[in-house]
C-alpha positions in Angstrom: 0.0 0.0 0.0 1.4 3.4 -1.0 1.7 6.6 0.9 -1.0 9.3 1.2 0.0 12.8 0.4 -2.0 14.8 3.0 -1.3 18.2 1.6 -1.4 18.9 -2.2 -2.6 21.9 -4.1 -4.1 22.5 -7.5 -5.6 25.6 -9.1 -6.9 26.6 -12.5 -7.2 30.4 -12.7 -4.4 32.1 -10.8 -6.2 35.5 -10.9 -8.7 34.0 -8.5 -6.0 33.5 -5.8 -5.3 36.9 -4.3 -2.0 35.8 -2.7 -0.5 34.8 -6.0 1.7 37.5 -7.4 4.5 38.2 -9.9 7.0 37.5 -7.1 5.7 33.9 -7.1 6.1 33.5 -10.9 7.0 29.8 -10.8 3.6 28.9 -9.4 1.5 31.9 -10.6 0.0 29.8 -13.3 -2.4 26.9 -13.6 -1.4 23.9 -11.5 -3.1 20.9 -13.1 -4.1 17.7 -11.5 -1.7 15.8 -13.7 1.3 18.0 -12.7 0.4 17.7 -9.0 0.0 14.0 -9.3 3.5 13.6 -10.8 5.0 15.7 -8.0 3.1 13.8 -5.3 4.4 10.5 -6.8 7.9 11.9 -6.5 7.2 12.0 -2.8 6.3 8.3 -3.0 2.6 9.0 -2.7 0.0 7.3 -4.9 -3.0 8.9 -3.2 -3.5 12.5 -2.1 -5.8 14.9 -0.3 -6.3 18.2 -2.1 -6.2 21.3 0.1 -7.9 24.6 -0.5 -5.8 27.6 -1.5 -8.5 30.3 -1.7 -11.4 31.2 0.5 -13.9 30.7 -2.2 -16.6 28.2 -3.1 -15.2 28.0 -6.6 -11.9 26.7 -5.5 -13.6 24.0 -3.4 -15.9 23.1 -6.2 -13.0 22.8 -8.6 -11.2 20.3 -6.3 -14.3 18.3 -5.6 -14.9 17.9 -9.3 -11.4 16.7 -9.8 -11.7 14.2 -6.9 -14.8 12.8 -8.6 -12.9 12.4 -11.8 -9.6 11.0 -10.6 -9.3 7.9 -8.4 -6.0 8.9 -6.9 -7.5 11.9 -5.2 -8.6 10.5 -1.8 -10.5 13.6 -0.7 -10.7 17.4 -0.4 -10.1 19.8 2.4 -12.3 22.6 1.3 -13.5 26.0 2.4 -16.7 27.3 4.1 -17.4 30.8 5.5 -16.6 30.0 9.1 -17.7 33.4 10.3 -21.2 32.6 9.1 -22.6 29.5 10.9 -25.9 29.5 9.0 -24.1 29.6 5.7 -21.8 26.8 6.9 -24.8 24.6 7.7 -26.3 25.2 4.3 -23.0 24.7 2.4 -22.2 21.4 4.2 -25.7 20.2 3.6 -25.3 21.0 -0.1 -22.0 19.1 -0.2 -23.3 16.0 1.5 -22.2 12.8 -0.3 -19.3 14.5 -2.1 -15.6 13.8 -1.2 -15.2 16.6 1.3 -13.0 15.3 4.2 -12.0 18.5 6.0 -12.3 22.3 6.2 -9.7 25.0 6.0 -9.8 28.8 5.8 -6.8 31.1 5.2 -7.0 32.5 8.8 -3.3 33.4 8.7 -4.2 36.2 6.3 -6.6 37.6 8.9 -5.4 40.4 11.1 -7.5 39.2 14.1 -5.5 36.8 16.2 -8.6 36.0 18.2 -10.7 34.9 15.2 -11.0 31.3 16.3 -12.3 32.5 19.7 -15.2 34.4 18.2 -18.6 32.7 19.0 -19.9 32.6 15.4 -16.7 30.9 14.4 -16.9 28.5 17.3 -20.5 27.7 16.3 -19.4 26.9 12.8 -16.6 24.7 14.0 -19.1 22.8 16.2 -21.1 22.2 13.0 -18.0 21.1 11.2 -17.2 18.7 14.1 -20.7 17.3 14.0 -20.3 16.5 10.4 -17.2 14.4 11.2 -14.8 16.8 9.4 -11.4 17.8 10.5 -10.3 21.5 10.6 -6.9 22.5 9.1 -5.1 25.6 10.4 -2.6 27.0 8.0 0.7 28.8 8.9 -0.6 29.3 12.5 2.6 30.3 14.2 2.9 32.8 15.7 -0.4 34.7 15.4 -3.0 32.0 15.2 -1.5 29.1 17.1 -2.5 30.2 20.6 -6.1 30.5 19.4 -5.9 27.1 17.7 -4.7 25.6 21.0 -7.6 27.1 22.9 -10.0 25.9 20.2 -8.7 22.3 20.5 -9.1 22.4 24.3 -12.6 23.9 24.1 -13.9 21.6 21.4 -12.6 18.1 22.1 -15.0 16.7 19.5 -13.1 18.6 16.7 -9.9 17.3 15.2 -7.6 20.3 14.7 -4.8 19.9 12.2 -1.7 22.0 12.3 -0.5 22.4 8.7 3.2 22.4 8.0 3.9 21.9 11.8 3.3 25.6 12.2 6.2 26.5 9.8 9.1 26.1 12.2 11.8 28.8 11.8 15.2 27.9 10.3 16.9 29.6 13.3 15.9 30.0 16.9 12.9 27.7 17.4 12.4 28.1 21.2 9.2 30.2 21.0 7.8 28.0 18.2 8.5 24.8 20.2 6.8 26.2 23.2 3.7 27.1 21.2 3.6 23.8 19.4 4.1 21.9 22.6 1.1 23.5 24.1 -1.0 22.7 21.0 0.1 19.1 21.0 -0.8 18.6 24.6 -4.4 18.4 23.6 -5.2 14.9 22.2 -7.5 16.0 19.4 -4.7 17.8 17.7 -2.7 16.5 14.6 0.2 18.0 12.6 1.4 17.7 9.1 5.1 17.0 8.3 4.7 19.2 5.2 5.9 22.6 4.1 9.1 22.4 6.1 10.7 25.1 4.0 10.7 28.8 3.6 9.9 30.1 0.2 10.6 26.6 -1.1 14.1 26.5 0.4 14.4 23.5 2.7 15.3 23.9 6.3 19.0 23.0 7.0 19.6 19.3 7.5 20.1 19.6 11.3 17.0 21.7 11.6 15.0 19.1 9.6 16.2 16.3 11.9 15.5 18.3 15.0 12.0 19.3 13.8 11.0 15.7 12.9 12.3 14.4 16.3 10.4 17.2 18.1 7.2 16.4 16.2 7.5 12.7 17.1 8.1 13.5 20.8 5.1 15.9 21.0 2.5 14.2 18.8 3.6 10.6 18.4 3.5 9.1 14.9 -0.2 8.4 15.3 -0.9 12.1 15.1 1.5 13.0 12.3 0.9 12.8 8.5 3.1 13.4 5.5 2.4 16.1 2.9 4.3 17.3 -0.2 2.9 20.9 -0.1 3.2 21.0 -3.9 3.6 23.3 -5.8 5.3 25.4 -3.0 8.6 23.6 -3.4 8.9 25.1 -6.9 9.5 28.5 -5.3 13.0 27.3 -4.1 14.8 24.1 -4.0 12.3 22.2 -6.1 10.4 18.9 -5.8 13.4 16.5 -5.9 15.3 18.2 -3.1 12.4 18.4 -0.8 11.3 14.9 -1.6 14.7 13.5 -0.9 14.8 15.5 2.3 11.6 13.9 3.5 12.8 10.5 2.4 15.9 10.8 4.7 13.7 11.6 7.7 11.3 8.8 7.0 14.2 6.4 6.8 15.0 7.1 10.4 11.5 6.0 11.6 10.5 2.6 12.8 8.2 0.6 10.5 5.2 1.3 12.8 6.0 5.0 12.8 6.3 5.1 9.0 3.0 3.3 8.7 1.3 6.0 10.7 3.0 9.0 9.1 2.6 7.7 5.6 -0.9 6.2 5.8 -3.0 5.5 8.8 -3.1 9.0 10.4 -4.4 10.6 7.3 -6.9 7.7 6.8 -8.2 8.2 10.3 -8.2 12.0 10.5 -9.9 12.5 7.1 -12.2 9.5 7.4 -10.9 7.9 4.2 -12.6 4.7 3.2 -10.4 1.7 2.2 -11.0 2.5 -1.4 -10.0 6.1 -0.9 -6.9 5.3 1.2 -5.5 2.5 -1.0 -4.2 2.6 -4.5 
C-alpha cells in the first residue's frame, strides 16, 4: 500500500487566488491535477488529499470535481465561510455525499489573532465537528497558534490539524517549540510533516532532523501525517530536493512510525474509506 499525500494543491485560474503575485512566478500559473499527481508521486505517494488555496466556493468546487474524476484523489479539504454559521450549515448540507474530508480557511491572512475565539466561528466549528470533518489551520505560528490551541481544548470533538507543523523557523525555534508543545498537549490535535521550508528552500539538515524528532516527541507518529505541499517547493529548491529530504527523515523512523505517518493517520483524520486510502 502506497503513501497518502495529506497536503497537495491545484488551481486553474491564478487570478482568483489573491495571494499569488508576480514574485511567485513559478507557481503563478495553472497547476493541473496531472502535474500535481506527478509531483506527489515523486514524494512516494499514490493517493493525495487536495487542500484549498482560496477562501472561495469556486476553489472547493474545482477540487471536488477533480476528486470525482480521478481515483488517486482521496478527498478534499475545502472552504466554508466559518464566520457565518448558518451559511456553513447550508453549504455542508449541499456538499453531502461529495468527497469533502475536511475544512480549512486562510486564517493566517486575517489580522484578528482572536478569530478562532469568536462565538460565530466556534458555532461553525461545532457544526463542522458534528459532520465528522477535521479543521486544518494554515501557517498558524505565531499569530493564530494560541487561538488554535484554545480551540482544540474547548472543542474536544473537533480534530484540529496544524498544517506544516506551524512553519518552524530555520533559526531560533524556542518560541515555536513552546507554542507547538502547548498545542500538541491536547489529544484531538494532529500535525502535518509538510511545508518544512521557507519560500521553497528546505530547512537546513540539522533543523530538519530536530523538527522531525520534536514532532514525534510531542504528537507521536499516530498524530502525524506526510504532505508534499506541492507546488510550493517550486519556489525554491524544487520537488526533488524536498522529496529527498523527506525520504531521509522517513528512513529514520520505525516501521510502525512510518505506517502511521505515511498512511494511517491521514486515513483516520480525514475519514478515508479503504477505497479512498488505497491505490
